N, C-alpha and C positions, 0 to 999 in steps of 0.2 A: 732348610738344611740341618739346624741346630736341634728344632723340634724332632725330627726324625731320628737323628740320633740319638737324642736322650728315650726317645721312645723304643727304639730299639734295644737301647740298656737296659730300661726297667723291663722289657718283656726276656730279658736274659737273665736278670738280676731274680725276676720270678720264675722264670723255669728250673732254675738252680735251686730257688727254694721249693720246687715242684708245688709252684702256685700257679691260676689261669690270669692272663691278663685280665680276664672278666672282672678281678678283683679293683680295678682302677675305674669299673663303669662301660667296658664294651658290653651291652647287653641290654635288654629293654629298650630298643630305639626309641620308641615313640615317647615312651617315659625321660627319655637325656634330649630329645628335641623340645618338649615341654620345658624343662627343666633351663635349658640354655637359652631359651627365646625369652623366658622369665627373669632370667639372672640378667642378660644384656639388655633388658626393658627397664628393668628395675634401676641399675647401676648407671644405665647411661642417662633416664629422667632425673636422676640426682644429679648427675654431672651437669648437666646441661642448665639448669637451674642455677647452679654458680655462675654462668657466663651471662643467661639471658636477666639474671638482677644487676651484673656489672653494666649492661647495657642500657638498661633502667635507671640505674643510679647516676651513671655518667652521660644518659640521653644520647646514643648512638645506635643503629641498628647493624645488625649481621647482615651483611649481604655477601652474595658469590664471589670467590677471588677470580678475577679478572682471567687469572692465569690457570683456571682449574680445565683438566682434561681427563680422558680416559686415563691415560698414564698415570698422572698424578694420581688420582684416586686407587690405582692397581696399587700402587706402589707404596702408598699411606697405607692400605689395607693389610699388607705383605709383610710392613714393618712393624706393625703392632701386634699382627698374629703371633708373628715369630718370636717378638719380645716379649709375650703373653705367654706363650707356649714353653720358650726357654724358662721361664722364673714359676711357671705351674707347675712344671715336670720335676723341677728341681725341689720346690718349696711343698707342693701338696700333693706328689705324686706317692711312688711306692715309698719312698722312705718315711712317709708320714703315714702308710697304712703300715708298714713294719712296726713304725714308735707304736700307734693307737694299738696293735697287737700286745706290745711289750709292758706299756702303762695307761693309767688311766685316761681316756680319751680327751678330757678337759686339759690334763696336763702335757699333751701331745700336741694339742692345739696351740698351746701357749708356748711351747718349745719353738713349734713352728713359726709361732707370730713374731717372736724375737729374734728369731735368725733371720726372717724376711726384713725386718725393720733395721735389722743392725747390717743389711745386704745394702742398704740402700743410702746407708753413710757413705760407701766407697761408690757406689753407683752415682749419686749426684755429688760426689765431691765435696764433701763436709766434714770430713771429719779433722776433729782440732776446735770446731766452731759448735762450742756446747749446747747454747743456747738451741739452734738449728738442729742439731742433733737428738735433742729431746724432742722437739717437735715433731720431726720425722719420726724418730721412734714409736711416739704416740701412733700417729697418724697411719704411715703405713703398717706399723705392727698391729693396730685394731682394725686396718683392711685384711690385714694377714691373717686376724684372728678371724675374723668369719667368714673368708676362705676356706681355713682350714677346719671351721666347722661343717659347713657346706659340704665340704669332702665327706667328712665325715658321719655325717647325717643323710646324705643321697647316695653314698658307698660310689662317687661317679666325680673322677678329676675333669668331665665338664661342664658339672656346676660354677668351680671356682675361675677355670678357663671363662666361663660366660661373663661372670660378675667382673672377671679383669678387664676382658676384652671390653666390655660395655662403658666401661670407664673412662680406660684409655682412648680409645676410639674417637669417641667424642670430647676429650680434651684436648688428645692431640691432634687429630685429624678436623673432628668436625668443628670446633672454635680455634685451631690453629695455635694451641696455647704449649708447644712439647719443643722438644728436639730438632723436629724437621721442620720444622720453619711454617710459612703460609702453607696451609692445606685447602679445605672446602670452603670456610667460612671467615669472612674479616670484617674489623669495623668499618663501618660507613666511613667514618673519619678517622683521622690518627691524633687523636686526643693524648695529652697526657695522663695516664690513668691512675690518678691518686686516690686511693680510697679513705675514706675517715676511719676511725679506729674501731665502730662498730660495724662498719662494712667489712672490715677485715676480719672481724671475730666470726661475723657471719658465714664469709666468703670460705675463710681457710680452716676455722673449728666447728662451727655451728651446724652447716649442711654435712659435713661430714662423718659430724658426731650423729645426726639424725638418722643419714646412710646406715648406719652402722647399728644402731638400735633398730631401727627395722627390719633391716636383714636378720637380724636376731628376732626379733617377734616371729617374721615368716617362717624361719628356721625352725622356731620352736613349733610352732602350728603345723608345720610338714612332717616334724618327725611323728607327731602323732598322728598324721593323715597315714603318712606310710605305716605305721603300725597299724591301721585298722584296714589296708589295704593288701599288706602282705601277711597278714594275721602273724606275724611275728614281732614281736613289741622291740623296736630300737632304743634300747635304755642308754638314757644320759649315764656316762660313768663319771 
């Protein structure tokens, strides 16, 4: 419901500025579908690798939640989708579009990323915990930057939504590591999961950094691809 309200508000702001909602990517349906499927797949694979590694390190398997049912699946899909759309329409929607028009693309994306990282200080309830605040700012800010760049390059809000949704769905729902409790898969055992320092670095820093770097590489390639397809260069400012 909040997503619908934000979308309607975005449409209203664009109409007021005499712009079409097409600037948010409501065009080229086949292209948007391909971008969305690719985004969900890439993010989902990187997120899944974290938890598959944990299972390998601690010698347990991920099995279907005995309490899993259609209602639980649908509710988790709804929760993830609503939370993602809410954040994306705020941080990568019409406000980012206006910001990109006003200043250089990279600066606009950096501002969006910093705001996204700062927002998570409060949504995670870590204000005043300086080490956690720095980590969350760098991690979620890095994610925010690639999602902002994906918006700028594809000229569509669907791509950052897909990246965000793919990561959150796998983390929160598939591997039950989020605020909505036990979801689709759970550990075959309930061991106390204590990772070594190296394992923690790989899980919490290494894989997210690889995800960010890989996305930036793909987006760089995609910018060049779009410039050839559309015959109108999409310059990095």
